[in-house]
C-alpha positions as CSV (number, residue, x, y, z in Angstrom):
1,M,50.0,11.6,-100.1
2,I,52.3,12.6,-102.8
3,K,55.7,12.0,-101.6
4,H,57.8,14.5,-103.5
5,V,60.7,14.1,-101.2
6,Q,61.9,10.7,-100.9
7,E,64.6,8.6,-99.5
8,Q,65.8,6.0,-102.1
9,A,68.7,3.5,-102.4
10,G,70.7,6.0,-104.5
11,G,69.6,9.0,-102.6
12,F,66.6,10.9,-102.3
13,G,65.2,13.8,-104.8
14,S,62.5,12.1,-106.6
15,Q,59.9,14.6,-108.1
16,A,56.7,14.5,-110.1
17,D,57.3,14.8,-113.8
18,G,54.1,17.2,-114.0
19,S,52.8,15.3,-116.9
20,G,50.1,13.6,-115.1
21,G,51.3,10.2,-116.0
22,A,50.3,8.9,-112.5
23,A,46.6,10.0,-113.2
24,A,45.6,6.5,-113.9
25,Q,45.2,6.3,-110.1
26,V,42.0,7.2,-108.9
27,I,41.8,10.5,-107.3
28,A,38.8,11.3,-105.2
29,P,37.0,14.5,-105.6
30,L,37.5,17.3,-103.2
31,P,34.7,17.9,-100.6
32,R,33.3,21.4,-100.2
33,V,36.1,23.0,-98.6
34,S,37.7,26.6,-98.7
35,I,41.4,26.5,-100.0
36,Q,43.4,29.8,-100.1
37,A,47.0,29.8,-101.8
38,F,49.7,32.4,-101.0
39,C,52.3,32.3,-103.7
40,E,55.7,33.8,-104.4
41,T,56.0,33.1,-108.2
42,P,53.7,33.6,-111.0
43,E,54.3,29.8,-112.4
44,I,52.9,28.3,-108.9
45,A,49.9,30.8,-108.9
46,R,49.2,30.2,-112.6
47,L,49.5,26.3,-111.7
48,I,47.2,26.6,-108.7
49,E,44.6,28.5,-110.9
50,Q,44.8,26.0,-113.6
51,S,43.7,23.4,-111.0
52,T,40.5,25.0,-110.4
53,S,39.2,23.8,-113.8
54,D,39.8,20.0,-113.0
55,R,36.8,18.0,-112.2
56,R,37.8,16.8,-109.1
57,M,38.0,20.4,-107.9
58,E,34.5,21.4,-108.8
59,K,33.2,21.7,-105.2
60,A,36.1,23.2,-103.4
61,H,36.3,27.1,-103.2
62,V,39.7,28.2,-104.3
63,K,41.2,31.6,-103.9
64,V,45.0,32.5,-105.1
65,Q,47.0,35.4,-103.9
66,M,50.7,36.6,-103.9
67,G,52.7,37.4,-101.2
68,G,53.8,34.0,-99.7
69,G,53.9,33.4,-96.2
70,L,53.9,36.9,-94.9
71,A,50.9,37.8,-96.7
72,A,49.0,34.8,-95.3
73,S,50.0,35.8,-91.4
74,E,48.8,39.3,-92.0
75,A,45.6,38.2,-93.6
76,Y,44.6,35.9,-91.1
77,K,45.0,38.2,-87.9
78,N,41.7,39.5,-88.2
79,A,39.7,36.9,-90.4
80,P,39.2,33.2,-89.8
81,T,41.6,30.7,-91.7
82,P,40.3,28.3,-94.5
83,N,40.2,24.8,-94.6
84,V,43.6,24.6,-96.4
85,I,46.4,26.9,-96.9
86,V,48.8,26.5,-99.5
87,I,52.1,28.3,-98.9
88,E,55.1,29.0,-101.4
89,G,58.3,29.4,-99.6
90,D,61.8,29.9,-100.8
91,A,65.0,28.1,-100.5
92,H,66.0,29.1,-97.2
93,R,65.1,26.5,-94.6
94,E,65.3,28.8,-91.5
95,R,63.3,31.2,-93.2
96,L,60.5,28.8,-94.2
97,L,60.1,27.6,-90.6
98,E,60.0,31.1,-89.4
99,T,57.3,32.0,-91.9
100,L,55.2,29.1,-90.7
101,D,56.0,30.0,-87.1
102,R,54.2,33.6,-87.8
103,L,51.4,31.8,-89.5
104,A,50.8,29.5,-86.8
105,E,50.0,32.1,-84.4
106,V,47.2,33.3,-86.4
107,C,45.9,30.0,-87.5
108,D,42.8,28.1,-86.6
109,N,43.3,24.5,-85.1
110,D,41.6,22.8,-87.6
111,T,43.6,24.2,-90.7
112,K,45.4,22.3,-93.0
113,V,48.7,23.4,-94.6
114,V,50.5,22.5,-97.7
115,V,54.0,23.7,-98.6
116,V,55.5,24.5,-101.9
117,G,59.2,24.4,-101.3
118,Q,62.3,25.1,-103.7
119,V,64.5,22.6,-101.8
120,N,64.4,18.8,-102.5
121,D,65.5,18.3,-98.8
122,V,64.5,15.0,-97.1
123,L,65.4,16.4,-93.6
124,L,63.3,19.4,-94.4
125,Y,60.5,17.1,-95.3
126,R,61.0,15.0,-92.2
127,E,60.7,18.1,-89.9
128,L,57.5,19.3,-91.9
129,M,55.9,16.1,-91.7
130,R,56.7,15.6,-87.7
131,L,55.0,19.1,-87.2
132,G,52.0,17.6,-89.3
133,V,52.2,19.6,-92.4
134,S,49.8,17.8,-94.9
135,D,52.3,17.7,-97.7
136,Y,55.5,19.4,-99.1
137,L,55.7,19.8,-102.8
138,V,58.8,20.5,-104.7
139,P,58.4,21.8,-108.4
140,P,58.2,20.7,-111.2
141,F,55.0,19.5,-110.4
142,G,51.8,19.3,-112.5
143,V,48.0,20.1,-111.7
144,V,47.3,16.3,-111.2
145,D,49.7,16.0,-108.5
146,L,48.4,19.2,-106.8
147,V,45.0,18.0,-107.0
148,R,46.0,14.3,-105.7
149,S,47.8,16.0,-102.7
150,L,44.8,18.1,-102.0
151,S,42.4,15.1,-102.1
152,E,44.4,12.9,-100.0
153,I,44.5,15.3,-97.0
154,F,40.6,14.4,-96.7
155,R,40.1,11.3,-98.4
156,A,43.3,9.2,-97.5
157,P,42.6,6.3,-95.2
158,G,42.5,7.6,-91.5
159,A,42.1,11.1,-92.4
160,D,40.0,13.1,-89.9
161,P,36.3,13.9,-90.9
162,V,35.9,16.8,-93.3
163,G,33.2,18.5,-91.0
164,R,30.8,18.1,-88.2
165,T,27.1,18.1,-87.7
166,V,25.4,20.8,-85.3
167,A,21.9,20.1,-84.1
168,F,19.7,23.0,-83.2
169,V,16.6,22.0,-81.3
170,G,14.2,24.0,-79.1
171,A,13.1,23.2,-75.8
172,K,9.6,24.1,-76.6
173,G,7.7,24.5,-79.8
174,G,7.8,28.3,-81.2
175,V,11.0,29.5,-79.3
176,G,12.9,30.0,-82.7
177,A,15.2,27.4,-82.9
178,S,14.9,27.3,-86.5
179,T,15.3,31.0,-86.9
180,V,18.5,30.8,-84.8
181,A,19.9,27.9,-86.6
182,H,19.2,29.5,-90.1
183,N,21.1,32.7,-89.1
184,V,23.8,31.0,-87.5
185,S,24.3,29.2,-90.8
186,W,24.3,32.3,-92.5
187,A,27.0,33.8,-90.4
188,I,29.0,30.5,-90.8
189,A,29.1,30.5,-94.9
190,R,29.0,34.4,-95.5
191,Q,31.3,35.7,-92.5
192,L,33.4,32.7,-91.3
193,K,33.5,31.6,-95.2
194,L,33.2,28.1,-94.3
195,D,30.8,25.7,-96.6
196,C,27.5,25.0,-94.6
197,V,24.7,22.7,-95.4
198,V,21.4,23.5,-93.5
199,V,19.4,20.3,-93.2
200,D,15.6,20.9,-92.6
201,L,14.4,17.6,-90.7
202,D,10.7,19.1,-89.9
203,L,9.5,17.4,-93.2
204,A,5.7,18.3,-92.6
205,F,6.1,22.0,-91.3
206,G,9.7,23.1,-92.0
207,T,10.5,26.7,-92.7
208,A,14.0,26.7,-93.9
209,G,12.8,27.1,-97.6
210,L,10.6,30.0,-96.4
211,D,13.5,31.7,-94.5
212,F,16.0,31.2,-97.2
213,N,13.5,32.2,-99.8
214,Q,14.0,28.9,-101.8
215,D,11.4,26.4,-102.9
216,P,13.4,23.6,-104.3
217,P,11.6,20.7,-106.1
218,Q,13.5,18.0,-104.2
219,G,14.9,18.0,-100.6
220,V,15.7,15.9,-97.6
221,A,12.7,13.7,-98.5
222,E,14.1,12.3,-101.5
223,V,16.8,11.1,-99.1
224,V,14.8,9.2,-96.8
225,F,12.5,7.7,-99.2
226,A,15.1,6.4,-101.5
227,P,17.7,4.8,-99.2
228,D,19.1,2.5,-101.7
229,R,19.9,5.4,-104.1
230,L,21.7,7.5,-101.4
231,D,25.4,8.7,-102.0
232,A,27.3,11.9,-102.1
233,A,26.2,12.4,-105.6
234,L,22.5,12.1,-105.1
235,V,23.1,14.4,-101.9
236,D,25.0,16.9,-104.1
237,R,21.9,17.2,-106.7
238,L,19.4,17.6,-104.1
239,L,21.2,20.7,-102.5
240,S,19.4,24.2,-103.2
241,K,21.9,26.9,-103.3
242,C,21.2,29.8,-101.3
243,T,24.7,31.6,-101.4
244,E,28.0,30.6,-102.6
245,Q,29.1,28.6,-99.6
246,L,25.5,28.1,-98.0
247,S,23.2,25.3,-99.3
248,L,19.8,23.6,-98.2
249,L,18.3,20.3,-97.9
250,A,14.6,21.4,-97.8
251,A,11.7,19.8,-96.1
252,P,8.9,19.2,-98.5
253,A,6.3,20.9,-96.0
254,T,3.4,18.8,-97.1
255,L,0.9,16.7,-95.4
256,D,0.2,14.1,-98.3
257,R,2.1,11.3,-96.3
258,V,3.3,10.8,-92.7
259,Y,6.8,11.1,-91.8
260,D,7.2,8.0,-89.4
261,F,10.8,6.8,-89.6
262,H,13.2,4.2,-88.4
263,E,15.4,5.5,-85.7
264,D,18.7,5.5,-88.0
265,V,16.9,6.6,-91.4
266,F,19.4,9.8,-91.3
267,D,22.5,8.0,-90.2
268,P,23.7,7.6,-93.8
269,L,22.9,11.3,-94.9
270,L,25.0,12.5,-91.8
271,E,28.0,10.4,-92.6
272,I,27.8,11.6,-96.2
273,L,27.8,15.2,-94.8
274,R,30.4,14.8,-92.4
275,S,32.9,13.5,-95.4
276,N,32.0,16.3,-97.6
277,V,31.1,19.4,-95.9
278,P,32.8,21.6,-93.1
279,C,29.6,22.3,-91.3
280,A,26.1,20.8,-91.6
281,V,23.3,22.5,-89.2
282,L,20.4,20.0,-88.5
283,D,17.2,21.7,-87.9
284,I,15.5,19.3,-85.8
285,P,11.8,19.9,-84.8
286,H,10.2,19.7,-81.6
287,V,9.2,16.3,-81.5
288,W,10.3,13.3,-79.8
289,T,10.8,10.0,-81.7
290,A,13.1,7.5,-82.1
291,W,14.9,9.1,-85.1
292,S,14.8,12.6,-83.6
293,K,16.4,11.4,-80.2
294,R,18.9,9.4,-82.1
295,T,19.8,12.0,-84.4
296,L,20.2,14.7,-81.5
297,I,22.4,12.2,-79.8
298,A,24.6,11.5,-82.5
299,A,25.3,15.1,-83.5
300,D,28.9,16.4,-83.1
301,E,27.5,19.4,-81.0
302,V,24.0,20.3,-79.9
303,V,22.5,23.7,-79.4
304,L,19.4,23.9,-77.3
305,V,17.4,27.0,-78.0
306,A,14.8,28.0,-75.2
307,S,12.9,31.2,-73.9
308,P,13.0,32.0,-70.1
309,D,9.9,30.7,-68.8
310,L,8.9,27.7,-66.5
311,A,7.7,25.1,-69.3
312,N,11.0,25.9,-71.3
313,L,13.2,25.5,-67.9
314,R,11.7,22.0,-67.4
315,N,12.0,20.8,-70.9
316,A,15.6,22.2,-71.2
317,K,16.6,20.3,-68.0
318,N,15.0,17.1,-69.4
319,I,16.9,17.4,-72.7
320,I,20.3,18.5,-71.0
321,D,20.0,15.5,-68.6
322,L,19.5,13.2,-71.4
323,L,22.1,14.4,-73.4
324,R,24.7,14.2,-70.5
325,S,23.9,10.5,-69.9
326,A,23.7,9.6,-73.5
327,R,26.9,11.6,-74.4
328,P,29.2,11.3,-71.2
329,N,32.4,12.0,-73.3
330,D,31.1,15.0,-75.2
331,A,30.8,18.7,-74.3
332,A,27.6,19.9,-72.7
333,P,24.9,21.2,-75.1
334,R,25.3,25.0,-75.8
335,L,22.2,27.1,-74.5
336,V,20.5,29.8,-76.4
337,L,18.0,32.1,-74.6
338,N,15.9,33.6,-77.3
339,Q,12.9,36.1,-77.3
340,V,14.1,37.6,-74.0
341,N,12.6,40.6,-72.4
342,V,9.0,40.1,-73.8
343,P,6.7,43.2,-72.7
344,K,4.5,42.3,-69.8
345,R,5.5,38.5,-69.7
346,A,6.6,37.1,-66.4
347,E,10.0,35.8,-67.4
348,I,12.9,33.8,-65.4
349,K,15.9,35.9,-65.2
350,P,18.7,34.5,-67.6
351,N,21.2,34.3,-64.5
352,D,18.6,32.3,-62.6
353,F,17.7,30.2,-65.6
354,A,21.3,29.4,-66.3
355,K,21.8,28.4,-62.8
356,A,19.2,26.1,-62.6
357,L,20.7,24.1,-65.5
358,D,24.2,24.6,-64.5
359,L,24.9,26.0,-68.2
360,Q,25.9,29.4,-68.9
361,P,24.4,30.7,-72.2
362,S,26.4,31.0,-75.4
363,A,24.0,33.5,-76.7
364,I,21.0,35.7,-75.5
365,V,18.7,37.2,-78.2
366,A,16.4,39.8,-77.1
367,F,12.7,39.7,-78.2
368,D,12.4,41.9,-81.6
369,P,9.1,41.0,-83.4
370,Q,9.4,43.7,-85.8
371,L,12.9,42.9,-86.9
372,F,12.4,39.2,-87.0
373,G,9.0,39.2,-88.5
374,T,10.3,41.3,-91.4
375,A,13.1,39.4,-92.0
376,A,10.8,36.2,-91.9
377,N,8.4,37.8,-94.4
378,N,10.9,38.7,-96.6
379,G,12.8,35.3,-96.9
380,Q,15.8,36.9,-95.5
381,M,18.3,36.5,-92.8
382,I,18.7,39.5,-89.9
383,A,22.1,40.1,-91.7
384,E,20.2,41.2,-94.9
385,T,17.4,42.9,-93.1
386,A,19.4,44.9,-90.7
387,P,23.2,44.4,-91.3
388,S,24.0,46.9,-88.4
389,N,21.7,45.3,-85.8
390,K,23.9,43.9,-82.9
391,V,22.1,40.6,-83.0
392,N,24.1,39.9,-85.8
393,D,27.3,39.6,-83.2
394,A,25.5,37.1,-81.3
395,F,24.9,34.8,-84.3
396,L,28.5,35.3,-85.4
397,E,29.8,34.5,-81.8
398,L,27.8,31.4,-81.8
399,A,28.9,30.6,-85.2
400,K,32.7,31.2,-84.1
401,K,32.3,28.8,-81.1
402,L,30.5,26.0,-83.0
403,T,33.3,25.7,-85.8
404,G,36.3,26.4,-83.4
405,K,37.0,29.8,-84.6
406,S,36.9,31.7,-81.4
407,E,39.8,30.5,-79.5
408,A,42.1,33.5,-78.4
409,R,45.4,33.6,-80.1
410,R,48.3,32.2,-77.9
411,V,51.2,34.3,-77.2
412,K,54.4,32.9,-78.9
413,K,56.8,31.1,-76.6
414,T,59.2,29.0,-79.2
415,M,59.4,29.1,-82.9
416,L,57.8,25.8,-83.2
417,D,55.4,25.8,-80.0
418,P,52.6,27.8,-82.0
419,I,52.9,25.6,-84.9
420,M,52.2,22.4,-82.8
421,A,49.5,24.0,-80.8
422,R,47.4,26.3,-83.0
423,I,47.2,24.4,-86.2
424,N,46.9,20.8,-84.5
425,W,50.1,19.6,-85.9
426,K,51.2,16.8,-83.8
427,K,54.5,15.5,-83.3
428,A,55.0,12.2,-84.4
429,G,56.7,9.5,-82.0
């Protein structure tokens, strides 16, 4: 991390020269993260804008606004926060801390914060670092210095993984697990503004390409059939762009070869995705093989989609029991009841279904063949076909839960308490 405020034998006050002379050091490219800056001065706003043209910022989504911390705290009262917030403060120490205090009350718990200050104050620097601020930069500094600081938030040794993997699986074939996965992915990317990659692991019969109206020449098959070539650059080339922040690793959906894999075949891909994308949605087919079991168990979170009948109940219980046994230190899988209230079909009531599994549904989606059929045939998501339909709220709420964007805001108790609690800033020592 760039230490623009440093203690030295002759005092403190070392600053970047802004010339980029330290650029000989290797700076890793930023992953697919969202960065929003709230500036007080045109000079800092211009510098951040200039940083977007740096090759290492190519994958990052950057938005620059004026208004400083006050504007940021207002902006996020009713909106999810990005991966990184850059705040420009002024020379008043207490005012800066109060600004961060207000911001903390509306921030999601995984947001990183970089502060651009005006005071080369080692005591302030120490205090911000104790609270977990990712970096404190003091002008003058250059584009390279800013890029290095942002890069090291994610690439420095010991840094937390950029993202998480969420596996969607059906308790039974045909229950709509892929449809739910794709619509939730859309909500993550379009409404929560987080970069998301959908990985269609049903190589023979996957429908993600159809659902997103994509027909890429390459996809997930190239990952597993050329493991020696696999790296982040290859994965990036194989992605098919669906929207600005939603990408797809499509399945070939062909039967010219069989897809029998070793159990750890997808492990390298998942590690690359965790290091480069805030959210990777794994669309796992309803099969039971060594690789599907391993992928399901290895996911950071599991969403189990089921319809309310006896076969689904039996299968769901078996899957949940397996996951609870194999993942004793992880949260229970999330349950989605789909295709509920099919006319003239005998169904298990949602409450009874949930009680039998000892698991409350995270979403209940009513049977609506006209709506879902139209969307599928048009290669669209429900939010595109019927933006005002209430089912979109269910997909959005599930997206919030999976990305940690749904926790209730805490009432402020002390000036520093919300910062420590809401932005996941940890007190050192």
